C-alpha positions as CSV (number, residue, x, y, z in Angstrom):
1,M,11.2,-13.6,50.8
2,K,10.9,-17.4,50.8
3,K,12.3,-19.5,47.9
4,T,8.9,-20.9,47.2
5,T,7.4,-17.4,46.9
6,L,10.2,-16.3,44.5
7,V,9.6,-19.4,42.3
8,A,5.8,-18.7,42.2
9,L,6.4,-15.0,41.4
10,A,8.8,-16.0,38.5
11,V,6.2,-18.4,37.1
12,L,3.5,-15.7,37.2
13,L,5.7,-13.2,35.5
14,A,6.5,-15.7,32.7
15,L,2.9,-16.6,32.0
16,P,2.2,-13.7,29.6
17,A,5.3,-14.6,27.5
18,I,4.3,-18.2,27.5
19,T,0.7,-17.4,26.5
20,L,1.8,-15.0,23.7
21,A,4.3,-17.6,22.4
22,Q,1.5,-20.2,22.1
23,L,-0.9,-17.9,20.2
24,P,-1.1,-18.8,16.5
25,Q,0.2,-16.2,14.1
26,Y,-1.1,-15.6,10.6
27,P,1.0,-15.2,8.6
28,P,3.8,-16.8,10.7
29,P,7.0,-14.8,11.1
30,V,9.8,-15.2,8.4
31,P,13.5,-14.2,8.8
32,A,14.4,-10.9,7.1
33,G,15.5,-11.5,3.5
34,S,13.9,-14.9,3.3
35,A,11.1,-15.6,0.8
36,P,7.8,-16.5,2.6
37,D,6.4,-20.0,1.9
38,Y,2.8,-19.0,2.4
39,A,0.2,-16.5,1.0
40,F,-1.0,-13.2,2.3
41,D,-4.7,-12.3,2.4
42,I,-6.4,-8.9,2.1
43,S,-10.2,-9.5,1.9
44,A,-12.7,-7.4,0.0
45,K,-14.4,-6.7,3.4
46,D,-11.1,-5.3,4.8
47,I,-10.7,-3.0,1.7
48,E,-14.2,-1.7,2.0
49,M,-13.7,-1.0,5.7
50,I,-10.5,0.9,5.1
51,L,-12.1,2.9,2.2
52,K,-14.8,4.0,4.7
53,T,-12.3,5.1,7.3
54,P,-11.5,8.8,7.3
55,P,-9.6,10.6,5.9
56,G,-9.4,8.5,2.8
57,G,-6.6,9.0,0.3
58,D,-3.6,6.6,0.0
59,R,-3.5,3.6,2.3
60,Q,-0.7,1.1,2.1
61,L,-2.2,-2.2,3.1
62,R,0.8,-4.4,3.3
63,V,4.5,-4.5,2.3
64,V,5.8,-8.1,2.0
65,D,9.4,-9.1,2.0
66,M,9.5,-11.5,-1.0
67,G,13.1,-12.5,-0.5
68,K,14.7,-10.8,-3.5
69,Y,12.4,-7.7,-3.4
70,N,9.6,-6.1,-1.5
71,L,6.0,-6.0,-2.7
72,G,3.6,-3.3,-1.6
73,V,-0.2,-3.3,-2.0
74,G,-2.3,-0.2,-1.4
75,I,-5.8,1.0,-1.8
76,I,-6.3,4.6,-3.0
77,H,-9.4,6.9,-3.0
78,R,-9.6,10.1,-5.1
79,G,-12.6,12.4,-4.7
80,P,-13.8,15.0,-7.3
81,T,-11.0,17.0,-8.9
82,N,-13.2,20.0,-9.7
83,D,-11.0,20.9,-12.7
84,K,-12.0,21.8,-16.3
85,P,-10.6,20.5,-19.6
86,G,-7.4,22.4,-20.4
87,D,-6.5,23.1,-16.8
88,P,-2.9,22.1,-15.7
89,I,-2.7,18.4,-14.6
90,H,-0.7,17.8,-11.5
91,V,1.3,14.6,-11.6
92,L,3.5,12.5,-9.3
93,Y,6.6,10.4,-10.1
94,H,8.4,7.8,-7.9
95,Y,12.1,7.1,-8.3
96,Y,12.1,3.4,-7.3
97,T,8.6,2.0,-7.2
98,P,6.6,1.1,-10.4
99,E,2.9,0.8,-9.9
100,V,0.1,-1.4,-11.3
101,Y,-3.3,0.3,-10.9
102,I,-6.4,-1.9,-10.8
103,I,-9.5,0.3,-11.0
104,Q,-12.2,-0.9,-8.5
105,S,-14.9,1.8,-8.9
106,G,-15.6,5.3,-10.3
107,G,-13.2,6.7,-12.8
108,G,-11.8,9.8,-14.4
109,I,-9.0,11.0,-16.8
110,L,-5.6,9.4,-16.0
111,T,-2.6,11.2,-17.6
112,T,0.8,9.5,-17.8
113,G,4.3,10.0,-19.3
114,G,5.8,12.9,-21.1
115,V,7.9,15.8,-19.8
116,I,7.3,16.9,-16.2
117,D,7.2,20.7,-15.9
118,D,7.9,22.5,-12.6
119,R,9.4,19.2,-11.4
120,K,10.2,19.2,-7.6
121,D,11.3,16.3,-5.4
122,S,9.3,15.8,-2.3
123,P,11.1,17.0,0.8
124,G,11.4,15.2,4.1
125,V,11.2,11.5,4.9
126,P,9.7,9.3,2.1
127,N,6.3,7.8,2.8
128,V,5.5,4.1,3.2
129,M,3.5,4.1,0.0
130,N,6.1,4.9,-2.7
131,G,9.5,5.8,-1.3
132,P,11.4,8.8,-2.7
133,S,9.0,10.7,-5.0
134,G,8.3,14.1,-6.5
135,A,5.6,16.2,-8.3
136,G,5.1,18.6,-11.1
137,I,2.8,19.5,-14.0
138,A,2.1,17.2,-17.0
139,G,4.0,18.6,-20.0
140,R,4.8,17.8,-23.6
141,G,4.2,14.1,-24.7
142,A,1.9,13.3,-21.8
143,F,-0.9,10.8,-22.7
144,S,-4.4,11.1,-21.3
145,R,-7.2,8.5,-21.3
146,K,-10.5,7.8,-19.5
147,V,-10.4,4.8,-17.2
148,G,-13.0,3.0,-15.2
149,P,-13.7,-0.3,-13.3
150,G,-11.8,-3.3,-14.5
151,D,-9.1,-1.3,-16.2
152,I,-5.4,-2.0,-15.4
153,I,-2.6,0.5,-15.9
154,I,1.1,-0.3,-15.5
155,I,3.2,2.7,-14.6
156,P,7.0,2.3,-14.6
157,N,9.1,4.1,-11.9
158,G,9.9,7.6,-12.9
159,V,6.9,8.0,-15.2
160,A,4.5,10.9,-14.5
161,H,1.0,10.1,-13.5
162,G,-2.0,12.2,-12.4
163,W,-5.8,12.4,-12.3
164,S,-8.2,15.0,-13.7
165,Q,-11.9,15.3,-14.4
166,I,-13.0,12.9,-11.6
167,T,-16.6,13.8,-11.3
168,D,-17.4,11.7,-8.2
169,H,-14.6,9.4,-7.2
170,V,-12.1,6.7,-8.2
171,D,-11.0,3.8,-6.0
172,Y,-8.1,1.6,-7.1
173,L,-5.6,-0.9,-5.9
174,S,-2.0,-0.1,-6.4
175,V,0.5,-3.0,-6.5
176,R,4.1,-1.8,-6.1
177,P,7.1,-4.1,-6.8
178,D,10.1,-2.8,-4.8
179,P,13.4,-4.3,-6.0
180,D,15.4,-1.5,-4.3
181,R,13.7,-2.1,-0.9
182,V,12.7,1.5,-0.3
183,L,9.4,0.4,1.3
184,P,9.3,-0.8,4.9
185,A,9.2,-4.6,4.7
186,G,6.6,-6.1,7.1
187,W,4.4,-3.0,7.1
188,V,0.7,-3.8,7.8
189,Y,-2.1,-1.3,7.9
190,P,-2.9,-1.2,11.6
191,S,-6.5,-2.4,11.4
192,L,-5.4,-5.4,9.5
193,M,-3.0,-6.6,12.1
194,K,-5.6,-8.8,13.8
195,N,-7.4,-10.0,10.7
196,A,-6.9,-13.4,9.3
197,P,-9.1,-15.3,6.9
198,E,-11.2,-18.2,8.1
199,E,-9.5,-21.4,7.2
200,I,-11.6,-23.9,5.2
201,K,-10.6,-27.6,5.8
202,T,-10.3,-29.4,2.5
203,K,-9.1,-32.8,3.8
């Protein structure tokens, strides 16, 4: 093969890498363990799209490496619980990740705290939402209240939390500080990978 042909072939093979390197990235990459110097966007349109995508349930939207800790943000959908007052309330607990619930729509009875009866750690690999967790039944000292749109609930790690008497649905954002870094830093919900907000020029 002639030298000129080899050079041309090498240039052609390098073109995809050159093209990819020139594509703008939003957000731009940050070295692991370094705090980012830019903001992250998750639009209302993106959240609505994800809520409409089967099968529903828990969706981690993004886990950001904040430098000294990770921060996860998820959207959660719960359908009708079909339970009656007085039925056992199933609860979860998370060893390392506290949660802040921001109720978007719908509502129900949220039970938190107290003793966890029939407590069992979740087997297998921890999920990307909460890290090592477990489940049980709400016991003595648990507190129940009705929640709806606009309510915010702060749930420390290890505290039981569970839903009951959801007649239609409840959708809520969950913000998860992760000082122990049990969540996968850099995680992005797949359909959000290509989405970036439209920039507005202010100058």
